[in-house]
N, C-alpha and C positions, 0 to 999 in steps of 0.2 A: 504495500499500499504507499503511495507515495506522501511524503510528509505534508504536501498541502491537504490531503483529505485526511490523514489522521491528525496532524497537529505535530508539533514539538513535544518531546519526550517531559515530564514533568516529574521533579522529585518531591515527594509529600513526606514531613518529618512531623512525628507525633510522639509525644511521652503520655505512657498510660500507667495508672495506679494501680497495683495489684497488691491487694488485701492479703498480709501473711506471707508475703516474698522475703525471703531470709536476707538479711544484710550483704551475705557473700554473692547474692545474685542482684543487687540492686544497680542497676545501669546496664545490664543484660541490652544487648542490642540485635534485634529481628529485621531480616531484611525480607521484604514480599514481591513477589511476582505473579502474575496471574494473565490468564486468557492469553496466549501466545498466538494460538490458530496459526501455528507456522505451516504454512501450506503453498507459499511461492505466491501469494495474493495479498494476504492480511498484515504481514508484517516482514517489513525490509530486514536485510542482515545488517545494515548501517543501526538502523534502531536497535536491534537486538544486541550488537556486539556494544553500543553506548552502555543499555541497561545492564550489561555483565560487567562493564568496566566502573558504573556506580556502584553495583553491589560489591564489588572487590575494593572499590574505595573506602565503602562504609566501616572496613573491617569488621565485620558482622559476627556475633556470636554464632549464629543460625541463619539459614538461609531458608526461607519457608515458598513452596510453590504451589497455587491455590486451584489448580486445575486448567482442563481446554488447551492443551499443548499443541494438538493439531483441529483439523476442522471436521472431517468424516473419515477419509483414508489415512491408516494410521503409519502407513509408510513414510512419511516426512521426518517421522521422529528420529531415523538413522541421522540425517542431516541435521536436526537441531541437536542432538546430544553431542555432535563434535564442537558445537559452540558451546553449551551447557559444561561441559568437562571443566571449562575454564572457572568456572564458580568456584570461590574460595570463602570458607567460613570455619572458626575455629571448631565450633561443636558439631560441623557436619549441615548437609542440605536435606530437607525432609519435604516430602511432596502427598498432595492426594490429587484422585483423578476428579473430572468434571465430566459431563454427560456427553460431551464429546469424544472424550478418549475411550468410552465404551459404546460409541456408535455401532461398531459391528461386533459380533460375538469373539473375535479373535483380538481386537483392538486393546482390551486391558491387559492380557498378557505380554503383548508387543511392545506395548509402552512401558509396562513394569519391568520388562525384561533390558528394554535399552537402558531405564534408568539404573537399575540395579548395577548394569554392567560400568557405569562410569563412578559409582559411588552415590548416587542418590536414593535415598530410602524411601520407597512408597509406602504409606499406611492406608490400610484398607480396614477400617472398624478395628485400628491396633493403637497402641500407645507405646510412647518411647519416653526415656529419662536421658537426653545427649548432655544434659547440663546437670546432671546428678538427680537425685531422687525427692530434692525439694522443690521441682517444678516438671510437670506433665506435659508432653504434646500428645494431643487426642488428633487423630486422623479418621474421618469417617467416609465410608461408601456416599457415591454419589446420592443425592435425593431421589433423582429418577431412575435409579438402577435397579430397584426392588430389594436391595440389601442395607437401605439406610435403615439402621437397628439401634439406635443410639443407646438404649438403656442396657442393652449386652457390652457396650463397652464402658460408658460412662459409670455405671455401678461398681467397675473394677478400679475406681480411681479414689483414693481414701478422701473424704469431704476435705479433711484439713490442708491438703496440698492443692496449692494453686496450679491451673491449667489453662494450656494455651489450645483450643480446638480449632482446628482447620476443617471448612465444610466448604466447599465449592459455592454452593447455592444458599443465598443470604436468608430466602425463606425458611431454612431449617431454625434460623434463632427463634422463630415462634416454638416450636417444639421444644428446643433445647433449655427453656425457661424451666422445667421441671427439676434442671440440675445446675450445680454452680459451673458457671462458666465464665473464668476471669478477662477473657479476650476470645472472641471468636474473629476469625481470620476467613473471608471470604472473596469471590470475585464473580463470574457469571455474568452480571448487568453490564459490563463495559462501560459503567456510569451512566447509561442510559445512550452514550456518544454523541447526542444533541441535548444542550441545557439551555435553558431559557433564564441570562442572569437575573438574579433577584427573583425569580418565580419558581425554577428547579427544573425536573426533566422532561422535556416536551410529551414523551410517552403519555404521560399521563393525560393531557389534553390529545394527543393524536387519537388513544383509545375511543375517547368521546366522539372525536370528530368523524371517524372512518365509520362508526355507527348508524351515522347519517348518510351514509353514501351507498347507493345501491351496490348490492354484488356484485351485479352484472357489468357495471363500470369499473368497480375496484379489481378485477382481475386483470383489466388491461394497465394499470397503474402498478409497476413494479413494488415500489415504494409502500404502495396501501395493501398489498397483499398480504404484508406480515400480520400476525396475531400476536401484538407485545404482551398481551394479557397472558399468553401462555410460558412466556419466559420467565417472570416471577409473579407471584402476588403481591408483594409487599416493594412497590415501586418507589417508595419514599425511603427506602433503605439501598436506593439504588448505586450510592457512593458514599464514603466519609464515614465519620465515627457515629455511633449512636448507642443508647443505652436502651436496652429491652428487659424490661423488669430491672432485675438486680445485675443483669448480665451485661457485657459489654461487645459491641460488634464492630469491624472495621471491614469495610467493602473496597477493594481496589478495584479502580478504572480499566486495568487491564492493558497489556500493549497491542492486542491485534484489534484491527479495526474493519468491521463488516461495510459495504457501502450503503448508505451513500457517503459515509464518511463522519468526521467527528466535529461538534461545534462546541467551543466553552467546553469542552471533557476532554483534557489532554490523557494520552496514554501516561502510565504511571509506574514508577517504581516507589515504593512505600519504605521508609526505615524509622523501625518503632523503637523506642527505649523505654523499657520496664523500669519502672521505681516503685519503691516500698511503700504500702499504703498502711499505716498502724489504725 
């Protein structure tokens, strides 16, 4: 995708307070990448290399990847990992899969194996403790995969232990309110791609507008054929930081861009610093 359609890469930095985070982990730095859609169309190698350089320059303790590395055919993953193998983090790199990563029956295995071969650990309803037993990293199966079963995973983490939850689709935050989630990291929405400054995601108004147009007319206009309501239910969580009950959610706008492009919604690398909240 040409930068004129995607916009310039943005670096978002935020500090998140984590209750019970031990002093030894105060200041831990995470870097998040999401929604690469590496297929030769939606993400240029130039932007990908710039994003990797930013990740490495942040000197992160952990790098987390929150899904949709390809679009449908999983074979571009072999070219993508030639770039991603250059990512560096002292505590390792952890990933969850998105809906596009399980598009075909064999996609999950292909992508998981490709990541494993370069040292990226894919979590599918699994828990890791890369920085020690005082901070859990929980990776959930994709919401639409049929294997999204958070109860089986969340109950395995001691309630007293802070946890970061990786879940591709931010709609899962609604269901995860049953458990302690100190910070959920998601993607999936691309930030809605088109944002009205001071108002919010255009998709909220787009959905209302398209319902008023005859379906026979809609099918001849590519941009109006999309059903954005199927992407997520909670478009109010399309990007940025949110408090959901007592839990915290951050939604990355992603790197990849679908036509017709982005407007006031640039692709994103997120640098997150965790601090102790007493």
